[in-house]
C-alpha positions as CSV (number, residue, x, y, z in Angstrom):
1,M,111.8,96.1,50.5
2,K,114.1,96.9,53.4
3,A,114.1,94.4,56.3
4,R,113.3,95.7,59.8
5,L,115.9,94.9,62.4
6,D,115.0,93.9,65.9
7,K,116.7,95.4,69.0
8,D,119.5,92.7,69.2
9,E,120.2,93.0,65.4
10,R,120.5,96.8,65.7
11,E,122.9,96.4,68.6
12,I,125.1,94.0,66.5
13,E,125.1,96.5,63.6
14,K,125.9,99.4,65.9
15,D,128.9,97.6,67.4
16,A,130.1,95.9,64.2
17,D,133.1,98.2,63.8
18,S,134.4,97.2,67.2
19,Y,134.8,93.5,66.3
20,R,138.2,92.2,65.2
21,H,139.0,89.2,63.1
22,V,140.5,86.2,65.0
23,T,142.6,83.5,63.4
24,K,141.3,79.9,63.3
25,K,143.8,79.0,66.0
26,E,142.5,81.8,68.3
27,R,138.9,80.8,67.5
28,R,139.6,77.2,68.5
29,K,141.2,78.4,71.7
30,I,138.3,80.6,72.6
31,E,135.7,77.9,71.8
32,G,137.7,75.5,73.9
33,V,137.5,77.8,76.9
34,L,133.8,78.4,76.3
35,D,133.2,74.6,76.1
36,R,135.0,74.0,79.4
37,I,133.0,76.8,81.1
38,R,129.7,75.6,79.8
39,K,130.2,71.9,80.9
40,T,128.5,71.0,84.1
41,K,128.4,67.8,86.1
42,N,125.7,66.6,88.4
43,V,126.9,66.0,92.0
44,N,125.0,64.4,94.8
45,I,125.9,65.5,98.3
46,R,124.5,65.0,101.8
47,I,123.7,68.2,103.6
48,S,121.9,68.8,106.8
49,E,118.3,69.8,106.5
50,T,119.0,72.9,108.6
51,V,121.8,74.1,106.2
52,L,119.6,73.3,103.1
53,N,116.7,75.3,104.6
54,E,119.1,78.3,105.2
55,L,120.4,78.0,101.6
56,K,116.9,78.0,100.2
57,K,116.0,81.0,102.4
58,L,119.1,82.9,101.1
59,S,118.4,81.9,97.5
60,R,114.9,83.3,97.8
61,E,116.3,86.5,99.2
62,E,118.7,86.7,96.3
63,G,116.1,85.7,93.8
64,I,118.0,82.7,92.4
65,P,117.5,78.9,92.6
66,Y,119.2,77.4,95.6
67,Q,121.3,75.0,93.4
68,T,122.6,78.1,91.5
69,L,123.5,79.7,94.9
70,I,125.3,76.6,96.0
71,S,127.2,76.4,92.7
72,S,128.1,80.1,93.0
73,V,129.4,79.7,96.6
74,L,131.5,76.7,95.6
75,H,132.9,78.6,92.5
76,K,133.8,81.6,94.7
77,F,135.5,79.2,97.2
78,V,137.7,77.5,94.6
79,T,138.7,80.8,93.0
80,H,139.6,82.3,96.4
81,R,136.9,84.9,96.1
82,L,134.7,83.7,98.9
83,V,135.0,86.2,101.7
84,D,134.3,86.0,105.4
85,E,132.4,89.2,106.3
86,K,133.1,88.9,110.0
87,A,136.8,88.5,109.4
88,I,136.9,91.5,107.2
89,R,135.0,93.6,109.7
90,K,137.4,92.4,112.5
91,S,140.4,93.3,110.3
92,L,139.0,96.7,109.5
93,H,138.3,97.4,113.2
94,L,141.9,96.4,114.1
95,L,143.3,98.6,111.3
96,S,141.2,101.6,112.3
97,S,142.2,101.2,116.0
98,Q,145.9,101.1,115.0
99,K,145.6,104.3,113.1
100,Q,144.2,106.3,116.0
101,P,146.8,108.1,118.1
102,S,147.3,106.9,121.6
């Protein structure tokens, strides 16, 4: 009797040829990185009610829990990927005005 594969199992079989063997050393390194990424710590902070309400409003608009939104914003900040939209618009405006002939 042949076993029926579910969708995930079929995907694994389809992509099996693209996998490559890794050494034990490479595997330990990869697992170490994944362990560090998965670890979380609870943090208590004081935040104004107004800011918290705005965060909750934004999280509802994004469809994610507000704590996840806060974590995401902090992650973007520490990885220098948090952008200030107003600053970008101002820079773009200045650049476009410099390109126009006088």
